[in-house]
N, C-alpha and C positions, 0 to 999 in steps of 0.2 A: 478353447474359445479364443477369438481374436483379441490380442492385447488392446487394440484400438477400441473395440467394443466394450471390453471390461473397463477401460479408462472412461469411456463415455457414460457408462452406467454408474460408475463411482461418482463422477462429476454431477450427474443428475440427482443422485442420492444427496450429495452435499448441497446442491441448489434447493432441494426440497427439505433440507434440514432433517434428514432421516438417517439413523444409524445403519450401517451396512457391514457385511463380512464378505470378503472374497474367499470363496471356498471351492474345493474340488467337488465334482459331482460325477457319479456314474450314469446320470440320466442322459439319455440320448435324444429322445423326443424328435421333433423335426430338425433339430439343430444338426444332427448327423448328416442330414441331406443338404442343408443349406450352407454349412461351413465350407465345403469346397468351392462354393460359388460366390458367397458374399461374406463380409465380416459378420460374425454371429456371436451372440451372447445370450445369457439367460438371467432372468430376474426371478428369484424365489421369494416366497413369503413364508413366514413361520407356520408350522402345523403343530397342534397340541401333541406333545410327547415325541415330536419328530416323525410321526407316523404319516406317510403319504402313499398314494397309489394303493389304498386299502379302504375297505368299507368303514373302518374306524377313523379315517382322516377327518380332522375337524380344524376349522380356521376361524379367526375373528374377522368380522367385516371391516374393522379399522385397518387390519393388515392388508385386506383386499384393496381398500382405498389407497393405502400407502403405495402398494405395488402399482396400481393404476396411475397414480400421480407421477411416479418415477418413469414409467413407460411413456406417459403422455408428454412429460417434460423432455425426455430424450428424443422422441419423435419430432416435437416442435422445434427443438434446438437444432437437430440435424437437418430438418427441412428448410430452416432459415439460414443455414451456413452458406457462405459464398466462397 
């Protein structure tokens, strides 16, 4: 992931007063295709037991809201940059 995007996501977490962890991920998603073209990063939210991409995946709506807030803050901040 692009260091500039990782920094921007971290700053958005801080502005939203949310805890964060910078972590490696084997997840490719669409990021594999966009990374060669634009600065790319991923925002993950916790899953119960760390289980994801599985029928047993389960999340809390509060975590969805937190992830949304980070993404929204990031997009607004970047759109208003000069």
